[in-house]
C-alpha positions in Angstrom: 89.6 -105.3 59.9 87.0 -103.4 57.9 84.1 -102.9 60.2 81.8 -101.7 57.5 81.8 -105.2 56.1 82.4 -107.0 59.3 83.3 -110.7 59.0 80.4 -113.0 60.0 80.6 -116.7 60.6 77.8 -119.1 59.7 78.2 -122.6 61.1 75.8 -125.3 60.1 76.6 -128.5 62.0 74.4 -131.5 61.8 74.0 -134.1 64.6 77.3 -135.8 65.3 79.4 -133.2 63.5 81.9 -131.1 65.3 82.3 -127.5 64.0 85.8 -126.8 63.0 85.4 -123.1 62.0 86.6 -121.8 65.3 88.9 -124.5 66.5 91.9 -123.0 68.4 94.3 -124.8 66.1 92.5 -124.0 62.8 93.4 -120.4 62.4 89.9 -119.3 63.2 88.6 -115.8 63.3 88.7 -114.2 66.7 85.6 -112.5 68.3 86.4 -108.9 69.3 84.0 -106.7 71.3 84.0 -103.1 72.3 81.4 -101.1 74.2 80.5 -97.6 75.1 77.9 -96.0 77.4 74.8 -95.0 75.4 72.7 -92.5 77.4 69.4 -91.6 75.8 69.1 -94.7 73.6 66.1 -96.9 74.3 65.4 -100.5 73.3 62.3 -99.4 71.3 64.3 -96.8 69.4 67.2 -99.2 68.9 64.8 -101.9 67.4 63.0 -99.3 65.3 66.2 -98.0 63.8 67.2 -101.6 63.1 64.2 -102.3 60.8 65.3 -104.0 57.6 68.0 -105.9 59.5 68.1 -109.0 61.6 66.8 -108.1 65.1 66.8 -109.6 68.5 65.2 -108.7 71.9 64.8 -110.1 75.3 63.5 -108.5 78.5 62.9 -110.1 81.8 60.2 -107.9 83.4 61.0 -109.0 86.9 64.6 -107.7 87.0 64.1 -104.8 84.5 67.1 -105.8 82.4 66.6 -105.5 78.6 68.8 -106.8 75.8 68.5 -106.1 72.1 70.7 -106.6 69.0 70.8 -106.2 65.3 72.9 -107.4 62.4 74.9 -110.7 62.4 78.5 -111.1 63.7 78.2 -114.9 64.0 75.4 -117.4 63.3 75.2 -121.0 64.4 72.7 -123.8 63.8 72.1 -127.4 64.7 69.9 -130.4 63.9 68.7 -133.6 65.3 69.0 -135.1 68.8 72.4 -133.5 69.1 71.3 -129.9 68.5 71.8 -128.7 72.1 75.3 -130.1 72.2 76.1 -128.6 68.8 75.1 -125.2 69.9 77.1 -125.6 73.1 80.3 -126.7 71.2 79.9 -123.8 68.7 79.3 -121.3 71.5 82.4 -122.6 73.4 84.5 -122.2 70.3 83.2 -118.7 69.6 83.9 -117.4 73.1 87.1 -119.4 73.9 89.5 -116.7 72.5 87.2 -113.7 72.6 88.9 -110.4 73.2 87.1 -107.5 75.0 88.9 -104.3 74.1 87.8 -102.1 77.0 86.3 -102.4 80.5 82.5 -102.4 80.5 79.8 -104.1 82.7 79.4 -107.8 82.3 75.9 -107.4 81.2 77.2 -105.5 78.1 79.4 -108.3 77.0 78.6 -110.4 73.9 75.7 -112.8 74.1 73.9 -115.1 71.7 70.2 -114.8 71.0 68.2 -117.7 69.7 66.2 -120.9 70.5 65.1 -124.3 69.5 62.2 -126.0 67.7 59.7 -127.9 69.8 60.5 -131.2 68.1 64.1 -132.4 67.4 63.1 -133.6 63.9 61.5 -130.3 62.9 61.9 -129.5 59.2 61.4 -125.8 58.4 58.2 -125.4 56.3 56.8 -122.3 54.6 55.7 -120.7 57.9 59.0 -121.3 59.6 61.2 -121.1 56.5 64.1 -119.3 58.1 64.0 -121.0 61.5 66.0 -124.1 62.2 65.8 -126.8 64.9 68.5 -124.9 66.7 69.4 -121.4 65.6 71.5 -118.7 67.5 73.0 -115.4 66.4 75.6 -113.1 67.9 74.5 -109.6 66.9 76.8 -107.1 65.3 75.4 -104.4 67.6 74.0 -105.0 71.0 72.2 -102.8 73.5 71.7 -103.5 77.2 69.6 -101.4 79.6 69.8 -101.9 83.3 69.6 -99.8 86.5 68.9 -96.6 84.5 72.0 -97.0 82.2 72.4 -98.1 78.6 75.5 -99.6 77.0 76.1 -100.2 73.3 78.4 -103.0 72.2 79.9 -103.9 68.8 80.9 -107.4 68.0 83.2 -108.4 65.1 85.3 -111.3 63.9 88.9 -110.4 63.3 91.3 -112.5 61.1 93.4 -114.8 63.2 96.6 -113.2 62.1 95.5 -109.7 63.1 96.3 -108.1 66.5 92.8 -107.4 67.9 94.1 -104.2 69.6 94.9 -102.8 66.1 91.1 -102.6 65.5 90.4 -100.6 68.6 90.3 -97.2 66.9 88.2 -98.5 64.0 85.7 -100.2 66.3 85.4 -97.0 68.5 84.7 -94.9 65.4 82.1 -97.3 64.1 80.4 -97.6 67.5 80.4 -93.8 68.1 78.9 -93.3 64.7 76.2 -95.9 65.4 75.4 -94.2 68.7 74.8 -90.8 67.0 72.4 -92.5 64.5 70.5 -94.1 67.4 70.3 -90.8 69.3 68.9 -89.1 66.2 66.4 -91.9 65.7 65.0 -91.4 69.2 63.7 -88.0 68.0 62.5 -89.2 64.6 58.9 -88.5 63.5 56.2 -90.8 64.6 55.8 -94.0 62.5 53.0 -94.2 60.0 49.8 -96.0 61.2 50.5 -99.8 61.4 48.9 -102.3 59.1 45.5 -103.6 60.0 44.2 -107.2 59.9 42.0 -108.0 56.9 41.3 -111.6 57.7 41.5 -113.9 60.8 40.9 -117.6 60.5 41.3 -120.8 62.6 42.4 -123.7 60.5 41.2 -126.3 63.1 37.4 -126.6 63.6 35.9 -127.2 67.0 34.8 -130.6 65.9 38.4 -131.6 65.0 39.6 -130.2 68.3 37.0 -132.2 70.3 38.0 -135.3 68.4 41.7 -134.7 69.2 40.9 -134.5 72.9 38.6 -137.5 72.9 41.4 -139.5 71.2 43.9 -138.3 73.8 41.7 -139.2 76.7 41.1 -142.6 75.2 44.8 -143.1 74.8 45.2 -142.3 78.5 42.9 -145.2 79.4 45.0 -147.7 77.5 48.6 -146.5 78.0 50.8 -144.8 80.6 50.0 -141.3 79.0 48.4 -139.1 81.7 48.7 -135.7 80.3 49.1 -134.2 76.8 49.2 -130.6 75.7 47.4 -129.9 72.5 47.7 -126.6 70.5 45.8 -124.9 67.8 46.6 -122.0 65.4 45.1 -118.7 64.4 46.2 -117.1 61.1 45.9 -113.3 60.6 46.5 -111.5 57.3 47.2 -107.8 57.1 47.1 -105.1 54.5 50.8 -104.4 55.0 53.7 -105.8 56.9 52.7 -107.3 60.3 53.1 -104.5 62.9 55.6 -106.4 65.1 57.1 -103.2 66.8 53.6 -102.0 67.7 52.7 -105.4 69.0 55.9 -105.6 71.2 55.1 -102.1 72.6 51.6 -103.3 73.5 53.0 -106.5 75.2 55.7 -104.5 77.0 53.0 -102.2 78.5 50.4 -104.9 79.3 52.6 -107.9 80.2 55.5 -106.1 81.9 56.0 -109.0 84.3 56.5 -111.5 81.5 59.5 -112.4 79.4 59.2 -110.5 76.1 61.2 -111.7 73.1 61.9 -111.2 69.4 64.0 -113.3 67.2 64.1 -112.0 63.6 66.8 -113.9 61.7 65.7 -112.4 58.4 64.0 -109.0 58.0 60.2 -109.5 57.9 60.4 -113.1 59.3 60.0 -112.9 63.1 59.1 -114.9 66.1 57.9 -112.9 69.1 55.7 -112.8 72.1 55.4 -112.4 75.9 55.7 -115.6 77.9 55.0 -115.9 81.6 57.0 -119.1 81.8 60.6 -119.4 82.6 62.1 -122.7 81.5 65.5 -122.2 83.3 68.0 -119.6 84.3 71.6 -120.6 85.1 74.0 -118.2 86.7 77.1 -120.1 87.7 75.9 -122.7 90.2 72.5 -121.0 90.8 69.5 -122.5 89.0 66.0 -121.0 88.8 63.0 -122.5 87.1 59.2 -122.8 87.7 56.1 -124.9 87.3 53.3 -123.1 85.5 50.2 -125.1 84.6 46.5 -124.7 85.3 44.7 -121.6 84.1 41.5 -119.5 84.6 40.4 -116.1 83.5 40.7 -112.8 85.5 37.7 -111.4 87.1 35.9 -108.2 86.3 36.0 -107.0 89.9 38.4 -107.7 92.7 35.9 -109.9 94.4 35.2 -112.0 91.2 39.0 -112.2 90.6 39.7 -113.6 94.1 36.8 -116.0 93.7 38.2 -117.3 90.4 41.7 -117.7 91.9 40.3 -119.7 94.8 38.3 -121.9 92.3 41.6 -122.5 90.4 43.4 -123.5 93.6 40.5 -125.8 94.5 40.2 -127.4 91.1 41.2 -131.1 91.2 41.8 -131.2 87.4 44.1 -128.1 87.5 45.9 -129.2 90.7 46.6 -132.6 89.2 47.8 -131.1 85.9 50.1 -128.7 87.9 51.5 -131.5 90.1 52.5 -133.5 87.1 54.6 -130.5 85.9 56.3 -129.9 89.3 57.0 -133.5 90.0 58.6 -134.0 86.6 60.9 -131.0 87.1 61.8 -132.2 90.6 62.7 -135.7 89.3 64.8 -134.4 86.3 66.8 -131.9 88.4 67.3 -134.0 91.5 70.6 -135.6 90.3 72.1 -132.2 89.5 71.0 -129.9 92.3 71.7 -129.7 96.0 69.0 -128.2 98.2 66.3 -128.0 95.5 63.6 -125.8 96.9 60.0 -126.6 95.8 57.1 -125.2 97.8 54.5 -127.7 99.0 51.6 -126.0 97.3 51.2 -123.7 94.3 50.5 -120.0 94.4 48.6 -117.8 91.9 50.5 -116.1 89.0 48.2 -113.3 87.8 48.6 -111.7 84.4 46.4 -109.0 82.9 44.0 -111.4 81.2 44.6 -114.8 82.8 45.9 -116.4 86.0 47.9 -119.6 86.5 48.9 -122.0 89.2 52.6 -121.3 89.9 55.4 -123.0 91.8 58.8 -121.2 91.9 61.7 -123.7 92.0 65.4 -123.0 92.7 68.6 -124.7 93.9 72.3 -124.9 93.8 73.9 -126.9 91.0 76.6 -129.4 91.9 78.7 -128.2 89.1 78.5 -125.3 86.6 77.4 -126.9 83.4 76.1 -123.8 81.8 72.5 -123.3 80.7 72.2 -125.6 77.6 72.4 -129.0 79.3 69.7 -127.8 81.6 67.5 -126.6 78.7 67.9 -130.0 77.1 67.1 -131.8 80.4 63.9 -129.8 81.0 62.5 -129.3 77.5 59.6 -129.9 77.2 58.2 -129.9 80.7 54.7 -131.5 81.0 53.3 -127.9 81.0 53.8 -127.8 77.2 54.5 -131.4 76.2 52.9 -134.0 78.5 53.7 -137.0 80.7 55.4 -139.3 80.0 57.5 -137.2 77.7 58.1 -139.7 74.9 54.5 -140.7 74.6 53.3 -137.1 74.6 55.8 -136.0 72.0 54.8 -138.9 69.7 51.1 -138.1 70.1 51.7 -134.4 69.4 53.7 -135.2 66.3 51.0 -137.5 64.9 47.9 -135.5 66.0 48.5 -131.8 65.4 47.9 -130.9 61.8 50.1 -127.7 61.9 53.8 -128.0 62.9 54.6 -126.1 66.1 57.9 -124.8 64.9 59.4 -122.9 67.8 56.1 -122.5 69.6 56.3 -123.9 73.2 60.0 -124.4 72.8 63.1 -122.8 74.5 64.0 -119.2 73.5 66.5 -116.9 75.2 70.2 -116.0 75.4 73.6 -117.4 76.2 76.5 -115.3 77.5 80.3 -115.8 77.2 80.3 -118.1 80.3 77.6 -120.2 78.6 75.2 -119.2 81.4 71.8 -117.8 80.2 68.1 -117.5 80.5 65.4 -119.3 78.5 61.7 -118.9 78.5 59.0 -121.3 77.1 57.8 -119.6 73.9 54.1 -119.4 74.6 51.7 -116.4 74.0 53.6 -116.0 70.8 53.3 -115.5 67.0 55.5 -116.1 64.0 55.1 -113.5 61.3 56.2 -113.5 57.7 55.7 -110.2 55.8 51.9 -109.8 55.8 50.8 -112.9 57.7 51.1 -114.0 61.3 50.4 -117.3 62.9 49.4 -117.4 66.5 49.6 -120.5 68.7 47.7 -121.5 71.9 47.7 -124.7 73.8 45.8 -126.4 76.7 46.8 -129.2 79.0 44.6 -132.3 78.5 44.1 -134.9 81.3 41.5 -137.5 81.8 38.9 -135.0 83.1 39.3 -132.4 80.4 36.2 -131.0 78.7 36.7 -130.0 75.0 34.6 -126.9 75.2 36.4 -125.6 78.3 39.8 -126.2 76.7 38.7 -124.5 73.5 37.7 -121.5 75.5 41.0 -121.5 77.4 43.0 -121.5 74.1 40.8 -118.6 72.9 41.7 -116.7 76.0 45.4 -117.3 75.4 45.1 -116.1 71.8 43.6 -112.9 73.0 46.9 -111.5 74.4 48.7 -111.5 71.0 45.5 -110.6 69.0 45.1 -107.5 71.2 48.8 -106.7 70.6 48.2 -106.9 66.9 45.2 -104.6 67.1 42.7 -107.4 66.2 39.7 -106.7 68.4 36.7 -108.1 66.5 37.1 -111.8 65.8 35.8 -115.1 67.0 38.0 -117.1 69.3 
């Protein structure tokens, strides 16, 4: 196996098609992984040295574990209603005969990074040209940081007739060389000043926004629709490539308790952000999720902040919106989970610029289905879609003038056991060379006021605009 031109596998399975590339009986390539400790290598340095390649990043701020990757060892895609099952089948095939050549921590073992589009019938347009309705990549190189340690892993696909152990020396040499490059990059000179925004626009006018909300509220009076989440877009143009690395550094510093992510399947085409919302985590039979809906700004003083939090807790509109989300999650999970724990009342989830109503939810699964069936079951919750789901999704498809792409959709990782962790991709942007498109949404119920919802989306834009260095613009 020549590691310098490592075999990569690209599966493109449509709905109803079963990928055959890695069938046990088809003479498929075998995934081989090897890992070494990587003291002194940071995630930021790893991603910086990977510029010009495909890059991936995920960090859960609450457990202080960070994953990153670059390059492509295997790539998988899916379309249509069956996209979740397609990715699950392809992942099972990839990991079924995987060979780990040395002992290393489970967190350093190979994992897929990727996500899904908001709508199952999403067709990639110019903005989302390289993103598919379901798209996952196994990186050629992976880094994990946890508990003060760093581990570097190389993933490669070996020909089926080759003894994986025969590639041990070659993989060790390649990984050791990559480690030396990464260590040297940690001491590289400071990067040049990042590009700056030269134009910021909002394609949707306030009048159009207000009309959307009025139409949604009218629909609630004549149908079973009781909540709809509507989103708007901000476009920022820069005088150079969008400063994604600087933006991620800002988000890491300011939103350390959020889930930060980067999925860059083609250099210069990236989806990234810092979401406070966990869609689902599956670890064997342990399930964790949350309800997050209802928002208000932070106060300028501790007293004002506390008063705003109490106002949010006392708001009938926000409590109703939040209850719709929690009740929906409870109903969907009830057949699969024993002892589902759902607090009777929400708490406050404070972030640096906004605070939300928050209900943590966990339980023990009756089986161990892996994470993808749970992702399919829960996406989208009423927090980003609406209630009932089918009416809300149809309304969003017809009403919103700009496709959501991966905004408000599941993004995360899958490990070799098919467990994983997925966030809801909000507080996010998709960037393409010199342009970035930011998305922000608001939950609409019968008592919603268009001006208040406009201001709420403006507050949500602010997190990513600040990360991009855009400080003087209307919201």
